[in-house]
Biopython code that builds the backbone (N, CA, C, O; Angstrom):
import numpy as np
from Bio.PDB.StructureBuilder import StructureBuilder

atoms = [
    (1, "MET", "N", (-38.045, 18.065, 69.846)),
    (1, "MET", "CA", (-39.130, 18.954, 70.251)),
    (1, "MET", "C", (-40.471, 18.303, 69.962)),
    (1, "MET", "O", (-40.635, 17.579, 68.980)),
    (2, "LEU", "N", (-41.408, 18.573, 70.825)),
    (2, "LEU", "CA", (-42.731, 17.981, 70.695)),
    (2, "LEU", "C", (-43.435, 18.414, 69.417)),
    (2, "LEU", "O", (-44.130, 17.607, 68.800)),
    (3, "ILE", "N", (-43.274, 19.651, 69.009)),
    (3, "ILE", "CA", (-43.961, 20.113, 67.799)),
    (3, "ILE", "C", (-43.504, 19.316, 66.586)),
    (3, "ILE", "O", (-44.298, 19.085, 65.674)),
    (4, "TRP", "N", (-42.252, 18.891, 66.550)),
    (4, "TRP", "CA", (-41.770, 18.077, 65.431)),
    (4, "TRP", "C", (-42.461, 16.722, 65.423)),
    (4, "TRP", "O", (-42.830, 16.218, 64.363)),
    (5, "LYS", "N", (-42.639, 16.131, 66.602)),
    (5, "LYS", "CA", (-43.349, 14.855, 66.700)),
    (5, "LYS", "C", (-44.786, 15.014, 66.217)),
    (5, "LYS", "O", (-45.316, 14.157, 65.509)),
    (6, "ILE", "N", (-45.400, 16.109, 66.604)),
    (6, "ILE", "CA", (-46.787, 16.368, 66.192)),
    (6, "ILE", "C", (-46.856, 16.565, 64.683)),
    (6, "ILE", "O", (-47.755, 16.035, 64.032)),
    (7, "GLU", "N", (-45.926, 17.315, 64.127)),
    (7, "GLU", "CA", (-45.913, 17.553, 62.683)),
    (7, "GLU", "C", (-45.750, 16.239, 61.916)),
    (7, "GLU", "O", (-46.422, 16.025, 60.907)),
    (8, "ARG", "N", (-44.869, 15.363, 62.384)),
    (8, "ARG", "CA", (-44.695, 14.059, 61.734)),
    (8, "ARG", "C", (-45.966, 13.226, 61.860)),
    (8, "ARG", "O", (-46.363, 12.551, 60.911)),
    (9, "PHE", "N", (-46.602, 13.270, 63.024)),
    (9, "PHE", "CA", (-47.857, 12.549, 63.243)),
    (9, "PHE", "C", (-48.933, 13.054, 62.288)),
    (9, "PHE", "O", (-49.640, 12.257, 61.671)),
    (10, "LEU", "N", (-49.055, 14.350, 62.167)),
    (10, "LEU", "CA", (-50.064, 14.931, 61.276)),
    (10, "LEU", "C", (-49.806, 14.551, 59.820)),
    (10, "LEU", "O", (-50.742, 14.256, 59.077)),
    (11, "ALA", "N", (-48.547, 14.557, 59.416)),
    (11, "ALA", "CA", (-48.208, 14.182, 58.044)),
    (11, "ALA", "C", (-48.520, 12.706, 57.787)),
    (11, "ALA", "O", (-49.019, 12.347, 56.721)),
    (12, "ALA", "N", (-48.223, 11.858, 58.771)),
    (12, "ALA", "CA", (-48.435, 10.417, 58.611)),
    (12, "ALA", "C", (-49.914, 10.048, 58.602)),
    (12, "ALA", "O", (-50.321, 9.121, 57.902)),
    (13, "THR", "N", (-50.716, 10.770, 59.379)),
    (13, "THR", "CA", (-52.127, 10.416, 59.503)),
    (13, "THR", "C", (-53.020, 11.220, 58.568)),
    (13, "THR", "O", (-54.135, 10.802, 58.258)),
    (14, "GLY", "N", (-52.531, 12.375, 58.115)),
    (14, "GLY", "CA", (-53.370, 13.257, 57.306)),
    (14, "GLY", "C", (-54.427, 13.973, 58.138)),
    (14, "GLY", "O", (-55.382, 14.527, 57.594)),
    (15, "MET", "N", (-54.255, 13.959, 59.445)),
    (15, "MET", "CA", (-55.217, 14.593, 60.335)),
    (15, "MET", "C", (-55.050, 16.116, 60.294)),
    (15, "MET", "O", (-53.928, 16.616, 60.373)),
    (16, "PRO", "N", (-56.148, 16.849, 60.172)),
    (16, "PRO", "CA", (-56.059, 18.315, 60.219)),
    (16, "PRO", "C", (-55.592, 18.792, 61.600)),
    (16, "PRO", "O", (-55.861, 18.146, 62.613)),
    (17, "VAL", "N", (-54.899, 19.915, 61.624)),
    (17, "VAL", "CA", (-54.339, 20.425, 62.883)),
    (17, "VAL", "C", (-55.426, 20.725, 63.909)),
    (17, "VAL", "O", (-55.238, 20.472, 65.099)),
    (18, "THR", "N", (-56.548, 21.254, 63.467)),
    (18, "THR", "CA", (-57.605, 21.586, 64.424)),
    (18, "THR", "C", (-58.242, 20.330, 65.016)),
    (18, "THR", "O", (-58.623, 20.312, 66.186)),
    (19, "LYS", "N", (-58.355, 19.285, 64.201)),
    (19, "LYS", "CA", (-58.909, 18.030, 64.715)),
    (19, "LYS", "C", (-57.969, 17.424, 65.751)),
    (19, "LYS", "O", (-58.411, 16.939, 66.793)),
    (20, "PHE", "N", (-56.664, 17.456, 65.457)),
    (20, "PHE", "CA", (-55.690, 16.950, 66.420)),
    (20, "PHE", "C", (-55.829, 17.680, 67.754)),
    (20, "PHE", "O", (-55.931, 17.056, 68.810)),
    (21, "GLY", "N", (-55.832, 18.996, 67.689)),
    (21, "GLY", "CA", (-55.933, 19.780, 68.921)),
    (21, "GLY", "C", (-57.210, 19.502, 69.674)),
    (21, "GLY", "O", (-57.213, 19.411, 70.901)),
    (22, "ARG", "N", (-58.298, 19.366, 68.935)),
    (22, "ARG", "CA", (-59.595, 19.109, 69.557)),
    (22, "ARG", "C", (-59.619, 17.743, 70.233)),
    (22, "ARG", "O", (-60.066, 17.621, 71.373)),
    (23, "LEU", "N", (-59.139, 16.714, 69.533)),
    (23, "LEU", "CA", (-59.166, 15.357, 70.078)),
    (23, "LEU", "C", (-58.150, 15.155, 71.200)),
    (23, "LEU", "O", (-58.450, 14.509, 72.204)),
    (24, "ALA", "N", (-56.966, 15.699, 71.033)),
    (24, "ALA", "CA", (-55.887, 15.456, 71.987)),
    (24, "ALA", "C", (-55.953, 16.340, 73.222)),
    (24, "ALA", "O", (-55.537, 15.927, 74.304)),
    (25, "ALA", "N", (-56.479, 17.565, 73.066)),
    (25, "ALA", "CA", (-56.399, 18.496, 74.190)),
    (25, "ALA", "C", (-57.609, 19.411, 74.331)),
    (25, "ALA", "O", (-57.593, 20.349, 75.128)),
    (26, "SER", "N", (-58.647, 19.144, 73.566)),
    (26, "SER", "CA", (-59.846, 20.004, 73.580)),
    (26, "SER", "C", (-59.507, 21.452, 73.253)),
    (26, "SER", "O", (-60.124, 22.380, 73.776)),
    (27, "ASP", "N", (-58.518, 21.634, 72.382)),
    (27, "ASP", "CA", (-58.064, 22.973, 72.002)),
    (27, "ASP", "C", (-57.725, 22.994, 70.517)),
    (27, "ASP", "O", (-56.610, 22.637, 70.138)),
    (28, "PRO", "N", (-58.668, 23.404, 69.666)),
    (28, "PRO", "CA", (-58.402, 23.389, 68.231)),
    (28, "PRO", "C", (-57.273, 24.327, 67.796)),
    (28, "PRO", "O", (-56.753, 24.179, 66.690)),
    (29, "ARG", "N", (-56.889, 25.273, 68.628)),
    (29, "ARG", "CA", (-55.800, 26.202, 68.285)),
    (29, "ARG", "C", (-54.437, 25.734, 68.772)),
    (29, "ARG", "O", (-53.438, 26.425, 68.571)),
    (30, "LEU", "N", (-54.382, 24.580, 69.402)),
    (30, "LEU", "CA", (-53.151, 24.102, 70.032)),
    (30, "LEU", "C", (-51.957, 24.072, 69.079)),
    (30, "LEU", "O", (-50.914, 24.652, 69.384)),
    (31, "VAL", "N", (-52.090, 23.416, 67.948)),
    (31, "VAL", "CA", (-50.948, 23.262, 67.034)),
    (31, "VAL", "C", (-50.517, 24.618, 66.478)),
    (31, "VAL", "O", (-49.324, 24.910, 66.404)),
    (32, "GLY", "N", (-51.469, 25.429, 66.095)),
    (32, "GLY", "CA", (-51.125, 26.769, 65.609)),
    (32, "GLY", "C", (-50.385, 27.571, 66.657)),
    (32, "GLY", "O", (-49.410, 28.258, 66.353)),
    (33, "ASP", "N", (-50.852, 27.481, 67.895)),
    (33, "ASP", "CA", (-50.166, 28.181, 68.987)),
    (33, "ASP", "C", (-48.758, 27.628, 69.203)),
    (33, "ASP", "O", (-47.819, 28.386, 69.449)),
    (34, "MET", "N", (-48.617, 26.309, 69.109)),
    (34, "MET", "CA", (-47.287, 25.711, 69.283)),
    (34, "MET", "C", (-46.361, 26.103, 68.143)),
    (34, "MET", "O", (-45.165, 26.299, 68.357)),
    (35, "ARG", "N", (-46.891, 26.219, 66.949)),
    (35, "ARG", "CA", (-46.075, 26.675, 65.819)),
    (35, "ARG", "C", (-45.585, 28.098, 66.042)),
    (35, "ARG", "O", (-44.555, 28.502, 65.502)),
    (36, "ASN", "N", (-46.329, 28.853, 66.841)),
    (36, "ASN", "CA", (-45.958, 30.235, 67.149)),
    (36, "ASN", "C", (-45.209, 30.365, 68.470)),
    (36, "ASN", "O", (-45.037, 31.472, 68.980)),
    (37, "GLY", "N", (-44.760, 29.233, 69.030)),
    (37, "GLY", "CA", (-43.904, 29.299, 70.206)),
    (37, "GLY", "C", (-44.487, 28.811, 71.507)),
    (37, "GLY", "O", (-43.776, 28.776, 72.511)),
    (38, "ARG", "N", (-45.748, 28.431, 71.536)),
    (38, "ARG", "CA", (-46.339, 27.926, 72.784)),
    (38, "ARG", "C", (-45.644, 26.638, 73.195)),
    (38, "ARG", "O", (-45.461, 25.734, 72.380)),
    (39, "GLU", "N", (-45.259, 26.560, 74.456)),
    (39, "GLU", "CA", (-44.635, 25.363, 75.011)),
    (39, "GLU", "C", (-45.585, 24.773, 76.054)),
    (39, "GLU", "O", (-45.812, 25.384, 77.098)),
    (40, "PRO", "N", (-46.140, 23.595, 75.779)),
    (40, "PRO", "CA", (-47.061, 22.999, 76.753)),
    (40, "PRO", "C", (-46.328, 22.519, 78.000)),
    (40, "PRO", "O", (-45.144, 22.183, 77.960)),
    (41, "ARG", "N", (-47.059, 22.496, 79.095)),
    (41, "ARG", "CA", (-46.481, 22.002, 80.342)),
    (41, "ARG", "C", (-46.364, 20.485, 80.276)),
    (41, "ARG", "O", (-46.842, 19.853, 79.334)),
    (42, "ILE", "N", (-45.730, 19.919, 81.276)),
    (42, "ILE", "CA", (-45.429, 18.488, 81.284)),
    (42, "ILE", "C", (-46.690, 17.634, 81.171)),
    (42, "ILE", "O", (-46.713, 16.667, 80.409)),
    (43, "ALA", "N", (-47.725, 17.975, 81.909)),
    (43, "ALA", "CA", (-48.948, 17.165, 81.881)),
    (43, "ALA", "C", (-49.565, 17.136, 80.481)),
    (43, "ALA", "O", (-49.996, 16.081, 80.016)),
    (44, "LEU", "N", (-49.609, 18.279, 79.817)),
    (44, "LEU", "CA", (-50.166, 18.329, 78.474)),
    (44, "LEU", "C", (-49.255, 17.607, 77.487)),
    (44, "LEU", "O", (-49.743, 16.932, 76.580)),
    (45, "THR", "N", (-47.959, 17.738, 77.647)),
    (45, "THR", "CA", (-47.014, 17.035, 76.787)),
    (45, "THR", "C", (-47.249, 15.535, 76.865)),
    (45, "THR", "O", (-47.305, 14.859, 75.838)),
    (46, "LYS", "N", (-47.387, 15.015, 78.070)),
    (46, "LYS", "CA", (-47.642, 13.580, 78.248)),
    (46, "LYS", "C", (-48.972, 13.184, 77.624)),
    (46, "LYS", "O", (-49.080, 12.125, 77.007)),
    (47, "ARG", "N", (-49.974, 14.023, 77.781)),
    (47, "ARG", "CA", (-51.292, 13.753, 77.212)),
    (47, "ARG", "C", (-51.230, 13.693, 75.680)),
    (47, "ARG", "O", (-51.841, 12.817, 75.067)),
    (48, "LEU", "N", (-50.498, 14.617, 75.071)),
    (48, "LEU", "CA", (-50.361, 14.643, 73.622)),
    (48, "LEU", "C", (-49.602, 13.427, 73.112)),
    (48, "LEU", "O", (-49.996, 12.816, 72.119)),
    (49, "GLU", "N", (-48.515, 13.074, 73.788)),
    (49, "GLU", "CA", (-47.747, 11.908, 73.380)),
    (49, "GLU", "C", (-48.575, 10.633, 73.535)),
    (49, "GLU", "O", (-48.522, 9.748, 72.681)),
    (50, "HIS", "N", (-49.332, 10.541, 74.613)),
    (50, "HIS", "CA", (-50.205, 9.379, 74.809)),
    (50, "HIS", "C", (-51.244, 9.305, 73.698)),
    (50, "HIS", "O", (-51.498, 8.228, 73.158)),
    (51, "PHE", "N", (-51.841, 10.431, 73.355)),
    (51, "PHE", "CA", (-52.838, 10.447, 72.285)),
    (51, "PHE", "C", (-52.233, 9.933, 70.985)),
    (51, "PHE", "O", (-52.831, 9.092, 70.314)),
    (52, "MET", "N", (-51.049, 10.431, 70.624)),
    (52, "MET", "CA", (-50.426, 10.017, 69.361)),
    (52, "MET", "C", (-50.084, 8.530, 69.376)),
    (52, "MET", "O", (-50.316, 7.829, 68.391)),
    (53, "ASN", "N", (-49.539, 8.053, 70.477)),
    (53, "ASN", "CA", (-49.199, 6.628, 70.581)),
    (53, "ASN", "C", (-50.441, 5.755, 70.524)),
    (53, "ASN", "O", (-50.457, 4.730, 69.843)),
    (54, "ASP", "N", (-51.468, 6.157, 71.230)),
    (54, "ASP", "CA", (-52.720, 5.399, 71.253)),
    (54, "ASP", "C", (-53.366, 5.394, 69.870)),
    (54, "ASP", "O", (-53.858, 4.361, 69.418)),
    (55, "TYR", "N", (-53.365, 6.520, 69.211)),
    (55, "TYR", "CA", (-53.957, 6.623, 67.880)),
    (55, "TYR", "C", (-53.207, 5.731, 66.900)),
    (55, "TYR", "O", (-53.819, 5.021, 66.103)),
    (56, "ARG", "N", (-51.886, 5.770, 66.963)),
    (56, "ARG", "CA", (-51.075, 4.933, 66.073)),
    (56, "ARG", "C", (-51.350, 3.454, 66.302)),
    (56, "ARG", "O", (-51.482, 2.688, 65.348)),
    (57, "SER", "N", (-51.434, 3.059, 67.554)),
    (57, "SER", "CA", (-51.641, 1.627, 67.828)),
    (57, "SER", "C", (-53.036, 1.165, 67.450)),
    (57, "SER", "O", (-53.219, 0.001, 67.093)),
    (58, "ASN", "N", (-54.020, 2.044, 67.518)),
    (58, "ASN", "CA", (-55.377, 1.663, 67.172)),
    (58, "ASN", "C", (-55.679, 1.774, 65.674)),
    (58, "ASN", "O", (-56.556, 1.077, 65.164)),
    (59, "VAL", "N", (-54.957, 2.645, 64.973)),
    (59, "VAL", "CA", (-55.212, 2.858, 63.550)),
    (59, "VAL", "C", (-54.102, 2.245, 62.697)),
    (59, "VAL", "O", (-54.227, 2.168, 61.474)),
    (60, "HIS", "N", (-53.013, 1.808, 63.342)),
    (60, "HIS", "CA", (-51.886, 1.189, 62.644)),
    (60, "HIS", "C", (-51.227, 2.150, 61.661)),
    (60, "HIS", "O", (-51.031, 1.826, 60.490)),
    (61, "VAL", "N", (-50.895, 3.317, 62.151)),
    (61, "VAL", "CA", (-50.192, 4.329, 61.365)),
    (61, "VAL", "C", (-48.722, 4.257, 61.702)),
    (61, "VAL", "O", (-48.356, 4.074, 62.863)),
    (62, "ALA", "N", (-47.882, 4.399, 60.706)),
    (62, "ALA", "CA", (-46.421, 4.331, 60.936)),
    (62, "ALA", "C", (-45.935, 5.513, 61.722)),
    (62, "ALA", "O", (-44.741, 5.618, 62.004)),
]
sb = StructureBuilder()
sb.init_structure("model")
sb.init_model(0)
sb.init_chain("A")
sb.init_seg("    ")
for serial, (resi, resn, name, xyz) in enumerate(atoms, 1):
    if name == "N":
        sb.init_residue(resn, " ", resi, " ")
    sb.init_atom(name, np.array(xyz, "f"), 0.0, 1.0, " ", f" {name:<3s}", serial, name[0])
structure = sb.get_structure()
């Protein structure tokens, strides 16, 4: 599930949930909403995964 990937990313980077949502999707409530059952559509899912991959490669986070 995508929320698990996001949770691992947040733990690895120490990034606050609102900052992640703001940077990745211009939605500071995104992670909270996903924790409560929101399922993003395919385009947003790809955007979030791209953001995490890009961030990891530029910041060298495991």
